[in-house]
N, C-alpha and C positions, 0 to 999 in steps of 0.2 A: 106535330107541327109547331107547337109552342116551344118545345125544347130546342128545335132547330133554330128558331128565331133568336132565342137567348144566346146560342152559340155564335150566331152571326154578329149580334150586338157586342159580345165580349171580344171577338176578334177585331172588330172595328175599333173598339176602345183601346186595346193593346197597341194596334197600329198607330192610333193617334198619339198615344203617350210616347212611342218611340220617335215619331217625327218631331214632337215638341222638344224632346231632349236633344236631338241632333241640331235643331235650329237654335235652341237656347244656349248651348255651350259656347258657340262662337260669340254670341252677344255678350255673354258674361266676360269672356276673355278680352273682348274689344273695349268694353266699357265697365271697368271695375267700380265706377262710382255708383252703378245701379245696385251694388251689394249693400250700400248703406242708405238707400232710400227707404221710404215707408214700408210697412209690412205688406207682404204679398201672399196669396194663397194659391196652392196648386189645384189641380182639377178636383182632388178629393176634399179640398177645403182645409187641409192641415195648416197650422200656424207656423210661419218661418221663425227660426231662432232669433232671439233678441241680439241686437248688435253689441260688440265688445265695448266695455266702458272706456271712455277717452282717457289718455295719459295726462297727468297733471303737469302744468308748466313748471320746469325746474328753476326758473329765475326767481320767483318769490321765495322758494325754499332756500336758495343760495343766499339771498339777501338776509333772510332770517338767521341763517347760521353765521354769516359774517358779522351781523349785529351782536350776536351772543358772544362771539370771540372778542370783539372790541370791548364789550362790557366787562368780560373777564379780565382782559388785559389792563383796563383802567383800574380795576380793583387791585391787581397784583402790583402795579406800579406804585401804589400808595403804601405797600408793605416795605419794611427794611430790606434792602438788597444786599445779599451776601455773595452774589456772583463775583468771583475773582477777588473777593475781600477776605474770605476765609476758606481754606482748603486743608484737608487732612489726608495723610498718606502713610504708607508703611515704607520707611526708608530702607530698612534691612532687617529681616528675620533670618538668622543663620543658625543651623544646627550642625555641630562639628564633631567628627570622630577623629581621634589621633592615636597612633601607635608610635611611641617614642622608644628608641633603642637604649637610651641612657638608663643605667641601673637606678632602681628606686628602693626606698626603705622597705624592710620586711612588713608585709601586710598591705602594701600598696600595689597598684597595678600599672603596667606600662601602657595600658589602654584607657582612654578617657573619652567620655561623651559629655558635651557641654552645649549651652546656648551661647554661641560666640557673640552675637549681637541681637538685640531686640529693641529696635529704634523706631519710634513713631514721630512723624514730622507734621508740624502745623505751619502754614505759611499763607501769605496773601498780599494784596495790594490795597493801599488806602486811596491814593490818587497819583497824579503824575509827579508830585513832589515827594511822595513816599511810595515808590514803586514796589517796594518789597519789605515785608517783615518775616522773620524766620525763627522758629523755635523747635529744637530737636530734643526729644526726651529718650533716654535709654533705660528701659525697664529691665535692668539686669543687676545682679548682685555685684556691684563694683568693689565691695570690700572697703577697708580702711587702710590708708597709707600713712606711714610715719614721715613727718617732715624732718629735715636735718637740724638737730639741736646745736646750740652753741657749746663752747668749751669753757669749763669752769677754770678760773684763774688758779695757777699753781698746781694744776693736775696734768697727768699725761692725757693729751687729747685723743690718743688712739685707744685709750682704755675704756671699755664699756662699764667696767666696775666702778670707775671713778666719775663717770659722766652718764647721766640718764639717756635713754633713748628719746627720740622725738615724739611729741604728742600725736595721737591719731587724729586724722581729719575726718569730717563728715562725708558721707557719700553724696555725690553731685549727680542728680538725675537729669538735670538740664545740661546736656553736653554742648549745645549751641543755642545762642540767643543773640540776634543782631537785627539792626534796622538799617536800611538804605535810605539816604536822604539826597534828593536831587536839588541842589540850591538854585540852579539857573537852567530852566528847561531848554531855552533857546540855544545853548552851547553844548548840549548833550549830543553825541557821546564823547566829545572831546574832553570835557570834564563831566563824567557821567554821574557818579554818586560818591557820597561820603558814607562809609560803612563804619559802624561802631557796635561793639559787643564782643561776644565770644564766638569764634568761628574757626574753621580750618584755615590755617595760615597760607597766604598766597605766595609760597615759594616752592619751587620744584613742581613735580607732577604728582607723585604718590602722596605727599603730605596734604595736598589740596583735594585729592580725589576721595570722595566718600567711600566708606567700606562697602557699600552696596554696589559699587561699580568697579572695584578692583579686579584685576585679572588673575592674581594669585591669592592664596589663602593667608599666608603668613605676612606679618608686618615686616617691611624691609629693614635692613640694618641701620639705615640712615635715621630711622625713627627711634629705635631702641635696640640694644643688644647687651648681652652679658648677664651674669648671675653671680651671686655670692658676695662676700665682703671684700674690702680692700683698704689700703692705707693711702696716705698722701702720695700723689704722683704715681700711683700704681695703675696698671692696666686692668686690674681685676675689678669685678663689680659691674653693675648695670650702668650703661651710659645712654642718656637721652641726647643724641647729637642734634636732632631737630624735633622739637615738640610739634604735635599735630595741631593743637589749638592753643589759644591764649586770649587774654582780655586786651583789646586793641581798638584803635581807630585809624582809618586810612582813607586815602583818596584814590579813586579808580577811574580810568577813562581809556579812550582809543583815539589815536591820531592817524590821519590819512588812511583810515580803514585797514591799516597794516600793523600798527605799533600799539600794543596794549601796555599800559603802565599801572603800577601800584606803588604807593609810598605812604608810610605811616609809622606809628610807634606802638610798642606793645609792653606789657608789664613783665614778661619773661618769667612767669611762674606757671606756665601751662594752663590747662583748663581749671586747675584748682586755685587760681588767683583769688577767687572770692572766699575760699576757705582759709588760706594761710595769710591773706592780706594782699591788697593790690598796691601796696606802697613800696614794692621792691624797686631795684634799679631798672630804669627803663632802657629799652633797646630800639633803635630805629632800623627800618628795613625798607627795601625797595626792589622792584622787579620790572624789567622791560622784556616784552615778548614780541618777537618779530614773526608775523604770520606769513610764512613763505607761500602757502596756499591756504584755502579755507579749512584744510584738514591736516596740515603739516606746519610745524613752527620750531623756533629755537629761542631759548630764554636765558637771561642772565640775572642773578639775584645776589644781594649782599645784605648782611645783618651786622650792625656795628653798635657797641655799647659796653656795658659792664655787667658782670654777674656777681652774685653774692652766695656764700656757702652756708648761710644761717637762715633757717626758716623757709627753705625753698623746697619745691617738689621736684626740681630738676636735678638728677643725679650727676655727679662728676663735674659740675661746672666750676666750683671753687670761687674764690674772691679775686677779682681782677679783670683784666681786659677780656672781652668776649667778642668774637667775630666769626662770620661764616661767609664763604664765597661759593657760589654754585652756578653750574651751567647745565641745561637740560634740553632735550630735543624729542620730537615725535615725528615720525615719517609714516604716512599712510599712502599706499600706492593706488594710483588710478589705473595703472596697467595690469595690476593683479589685485582686483577688488577682494577685500577680506584680509590682506596682509598688512601688518603694522609692526613697526619697531619703535622703541623708545629707550632712553637712557638718561642717567643723571651722574654728575660728578660734583662732589662737595669737599671742601677743605676749610679748616678753621681752628682757632685757638680757644681753649678754656683757661680759666684763671689760674693763678700761681699755686693755689692750694686745693686741688681737686679732692672732693670727698664723695661719699656715697650716702644716700638717704638712710637715716638710722644710725650713722656713725657720727661721733662728735666732730665738729669743725673748728679750726682756729682761724683767726682773722687775717693772719699774714703768713707768708711763706716761711717754713721752718729753716730752710737752708738757702739763703740768698745767692750763694754760688751756683746752685743748681737751677733756680727758677728766676733769679733776677730781683727778688724782693717783692714786697707787698704791692699788689696792683699790676704786676708785670704779667705778660702772657706766659702761661705755664706749659701746657701740653698742646701740641699741634696734632689734630686728628684728620683722617682722610677716609672717604668712602666713595664707592661708585658701583653702578650696576648697569646692565643692558639686557633687554629681552626682546623676543620676537614672537608673534603669534599669527595664526592664519585661521580665519573663520570660513568653514566649508558651507557654501550656500546651496549646493545641489548634489545629487548623486546619493549613493547608499550611506554616506557619512554626513549627510546634511545636518546642520545645526551643531556639529562637533567643532571644537576649537583647540587644537594642540598649541602648547606654549613651552618655551625654553627660556630660562633666565640664569644669569651668572652675576654674582656680586661679591665685593670685598669690603672689609672694614678694618682700618688700622687705627686702634685707639691711641697710639703714641708713635709718631713717625720717627722719634729719636731712640726708640727701644726696639730691639729685635725679638723674635719668637713670641709675637703676641697677635698675629693676624687671624681674623675671622674670614672664612670663605664659605660660599654656598652655591650649589648648582641645583636648580629646580626644574624638574620635568613633569609636566602636567597636562591635563585635558579638561576642558569645560564642555558641558552639553546644555544647550539652552532650550527650555520649554517655551519661553517667550523672550524675545530680545528686541526691545524698542527703547534703547537708552536715549535720554537719561531717566525717563519716567518708569519704564517697566523692564525688569530683568530678572527672570526666574530661571535658575540654573542649578546644576550639580557640578561640583569641581572635585577632581582627584589629583593630588600632587604628591610627588615623592621628592624629598630634599636630601641631597648629599652634603652634609655639614662637616666642617673641619675648623677646629680652634687650635692654633699652634701651642699657646701657653700664655702665661702672664708675665713674660719677660725672659731674659736669658737664664738658663739653668732651671727653669720651672717645667713642670709636667701637668697635663690636664687629667683630672680623675675621670673615671668612667661614668660618674654621675652628672657631668656637665652636659646639659641638653644641646648646647651649641657645638659640641664635639661629636655628637652621635646623630645618625640619620633618623629621619622621621617620615611617617606616612600619614597623610591627611585626606579626609573626605568631608565635604561640606555641601549641605543643601541650603539654598537661599531663595527667599521670596522677597521681591521688591515691587511695590505698586504705588504710584502716586497719581 
């Protein structure tokens, strides 16, 4: 009897629990606030779980963090600011392999591996009046170069036995150092800056383009060409038609947002002016560049002055009148993005007594009938080039850039059989291409070279590198 009573009580208890659950669930769903009210006990007296801890207010934490940032900012502002005042970059690091078909001496090789350029750049801005300072160092073994000596009186000026070679100059690690000064901020860019120092000269395109942004590996003929010795008025020997750098001061600006101009004076001793002396005959120069579009232009340049053949680093100039006239252009297509063409044409005179560095020089023309006398224009030279390239921005050949270039140099327009010609076929591959700051690439060029001779009746030996083809591979890193 007792057992049966217990079973009835248990059944009633289970039925009550079920009814409670069914009635409690809707209440819970309808009134969620009941979940966070005071503790409640079930029929068995079990304690309900403690409510979840409340989330902290984010506003006080945000204010604390902002206060810490402001405090840190106030401390930083009291420190010397170097932002935009000092920057350092790698202008160009180039590793070059060449295979030259020209014959070489026994024991030497036609293959060569070298560090073409190793240039570190420092630059910055002081304020609006000094918007830029610039210093380029080349950590490369530049070697020593002999300047042109004078001719001892009463001796044969073409004889090395009777006249000593030029003294060697020191290596110049600072290839470029200049400062821009903006005299009147209110009229910039019409009169933008006065630039003074040593820098790439503002004429043409190639001469002003840093080696880290050039599209071909070799230096064009308009900068330097030729090898070997030569005598007065000869087409033999090295000729620096346009030096890349010099000690100078000029004024630069832009008119009507279309016309860029540069006008100044230079020492005319190349980058070595500080070594051989900066008191050589000065040369004035000027350039105007018309911006056809923001990516295409045409320019006209002239240099006018006098050159000296004693104590100079510029080969073949001679003593007398010195002039250069040039026109250049660049066309970048908007209809075919990636395609670009550019070219330059230059012509000018060197002095009456052209010499080569290391050969004795005499101060006046040896034969006035031929050259017109001391100070007269001696040799007229002419050079030009044109090239085109196409950067492939998509497809299986993405980042490749084929290029074709042709150029000529005539060291003496009044003498035949002395022409230099060259055709370059190459391709660049860019690992990163964000000019002018970043350009990391590998370049492969093959040059078809030809040199006619050093004048009528002369022949070029198979050791002349400008008469023999050459294969070049160059890897470059540029990061600023």
